[in-house]
N, C-alpha and C positions, 0 to 999 in steps of 0.2 A: 669265828665260831668257837664254841667252848674248847679250851686247850690251845688255841692259836696264840702265838706270841705277837701277832700283828693285828692291825685294824682290818676292817673288811667293808666291801661295797656290795649292795644288792641292787641290781639294775633291772628295773621293770619299765624301761622307757621305750615301749613299742606302740602301745595304744592307750588312749586316755579319753574318758568321758566323765561327766560328773559322778556317776555311781561307781565306776571302776576306780576313780581317784580316791574317793572316800573309803571304799572297801580295802584297797591296797594300803593306804596310809593308816587306816584304823588297825589293820592286822599288824603292820610293822610297829606302830606305836604301842600296841597291846603286848607285843612280845617282850620277853625279859631283855634288859640291856645287856649287851656283850662287852661294851666299851664305855669309857667315861664321857665321850662327846658324840652326840647324835646330830648329824647334819642331814637335812632334807633338801634335795634338789628337785624342785617341782616345775616341770615344763608346762607350757600352755596346752590347752585342749583344743585341737583343731576341729573344723567343720561343725561348729555349733550355731552358725547363722546369726540371726538377730538376737539370740539369747546369750551369745558369747560373753558380753560384758557382765551381765547379771550372774551367770554361772561362775565366772572367774572371781568376782567379788565375794560371792557366797562361799566359795572354797577358801578364800583368804580368811573370812570371818570364822569359818568352821575350824581352821587351823589355829586361829588366835585363841579359841576356847580350849585348845589342847597344847598350848605353848609350853606348859610345864613338862611335857613328855619328850621334848627335844631341845637342843641347845643352839641351833642356828638353822637358817632357812634361806635358800636361794631360789627365787622364781626366775625362770628362763622363758623368753619369747615375748613378742610385743603385747599379746593379749594378757600375759601373766602380770603385766604392770597393774591391771585391775585387781589381781589377787593380792598384790602387795598393799594396794589401797584398802582392800577389805580386811587384811591382817592388821593394819594400823600400827601405830607406834607402841612399843612395849619393852619389857625387859629382855625378851629374846631377840638377839640380833637377826635382822632380815635384810635382804638386798634383792635387787632386780638387775637382770642383764637382758638386752634385746635378743641375744643369741648365744649359743655355746661358744662361738668364736670370739665373743666380746666379754666373756664372763671372767676372764683371768683376774682382773683387779678385784672384783666383787668376791670371788672365791678366795683369793689371798687374804682379803680383809676379814672374811668370816673364819678362816682357818688360822689366822695369825696367833702364834703362841700355843697352838694345839700340838700335842705329841701325836705324830702320825700313827703310832702304835695304838693309840687310844681312840681312833676315829671309827665310827660306825655310820656309813653313808647309805642313804636310800634315794635312788633316782626313779622318778615316775613322771611320765608325760607322753605326748604324742611323738611318734617317730620322726616327724618332720622337723623337730627342733634339735635333732642330733645330740642329745644329751650324752651319748656315748663318747663324744669328743672330749667331754670333761674327764672321762676316765683316764685319759693320758696324763692328766695333772693329778688325779686323785689316787689311782692304783699304784703308781710308783711309791707313793707315800704310805699306803696301807698294805700293799703287797697281796691283796686278796680280792677277788670278785666272785660273788655267788650269783648264779642265774636265778631269776625270779620264778616262782611256781606259775604254771600256765593257768590262764583263766582270769587274770586281772588286767 
């Protein structure tokens, strides 16, 4: 946050559906940058039934339209692979991991060469994907975690 000498993490990885994902991501992306590098960690949305594939692809396409507002993107969860497909190739680095426990190499690749003090990280996804496990790798680098406002 303003005045901090270190990067920070905003963790909203408790609940996710198509509208809460867009609302939370929109709010984060519309906020003034606090650091040089913005990383989005987007977990899959659970319990979407037969619409899951379409909703995940749509989210990826929606993020592609806003790629200029962040610097790197990690999708986490088996269904999130569809989000990466919707995001498509582009100038913004993006990766996918089936789970938080297998995201190490993808996370390292996205953060390679980044100053940990200049990281601004936003985590959003369904609780079942355990995105908080990634905090063990991110928070030591940034030194700060902010709770998300309730309602997203």
